[in-house]
C-alpha positions as CSV (number, residue, x, y, z in Angstrom):
1,M,7.7,10.0,-3.4
2,T,7.0,12.1,-6.4
3,P,3.8,14.3,-6.7
4,D,2.5,11.8,-9.3
5,E,3.1,8.9,-7.0
6,L,1.3,10.8,-4.1
7,R,-1.7,11.5,-6.3
8,A,-1.8,7.8,-7.4
9,E,-1.8,6.7,-3.7
10,L,-4.6,9.2,-2.9
11,D,-6.6,7.7,-5.8
12,R,-5.9,4.2,-4.7
13,L,-7.0,4.9,-1.2
14,G,-10.0,7.0,-2.2
15,L,-8.6,9.9,-0.2
16,S,-8.8,13.6,-1.0
17,Q,-6.0,16.1,-0.3
18,G,-8.1,17.4,2.6
19,G,-8.6,13.9,3.8
20,L,-4.8,13.3,3.8
21,S,-4.2,16.5,5.7
22,R,-6.6,15.4,8.4
23,L,-5.2,11.8,8.5
24,V,-1.6,13.0,9.0
25,A,-2.5,16.1,11.0
26,V,-0.9,18.7,8.7
27,G,-2.4,21.8,7.0
28,D,-4.1,21.7,3.6
29,R,-1.4,24.0,2.3
30,T,1.3,21.4,3.2
31,V,-0.5,18.7,1.3
32,R,-0.9,21.0,-1.7
33,R,2.8,21.6,-1.7
34,W,3.4,17.9,-1.6
35,C,1.1,17.4,-4.6
36,T,2.8,20.1,-6.6
37,G,6.3,19.1,-5.7
38,D,7.0,22.4,-4.0
39,Q,7.8,20.4,-0.8
40,E,9.1,16.9,-0.4
41,V,6.7,14.3,1.0
42,P,8.1,13.1,4.4
43,R,9.3,9.5,4.3
44,S,7.0,8.7,7.2
45,V,4.0,9.7,5.2
46,D,5.2,7.7,2.2
47,I,5.6,4.6,4.3
48,M,2.2,5.1,6.0
49,L,0.4,5.4,2.6
50,D,2.1,2.3,1.4
51,L,0.9,0.3,4.4
52,L,-2.7,1.5,4.3
53,G,-5.4,-0.1,2.2
54,P,-8.7,1.6,1.2
55,D,-10.6,-0.1,4.0
56,D,-8.0,1.1,6.6
57,V,-8.5,4.8,5.7
58,A,-12.0,5.1,7.3
59,E,-10.7,3.4,10.5
60,Y,-7.8,5.8,11.0
61,M,-9.6,9.0,9.9
62,P,-10.1,11.4,12.8
63,E,-13.6,12.3,13.8
64,D,-14.8,15.7,12.8
């Protein structure tokens, strides 16, 4: 998954970078690296984002 594809998926899901970090339990810095291309997005995250729809995000978001 390229950084552009990741940002498109975040837009499609209505999810911020911070929201993604909470959803997949990684640090904000890691998600920023994914979005800039400094670090490759793990295949597991790529697959998870493909499977989720906008309505699913709220269901799977951890409680603050």
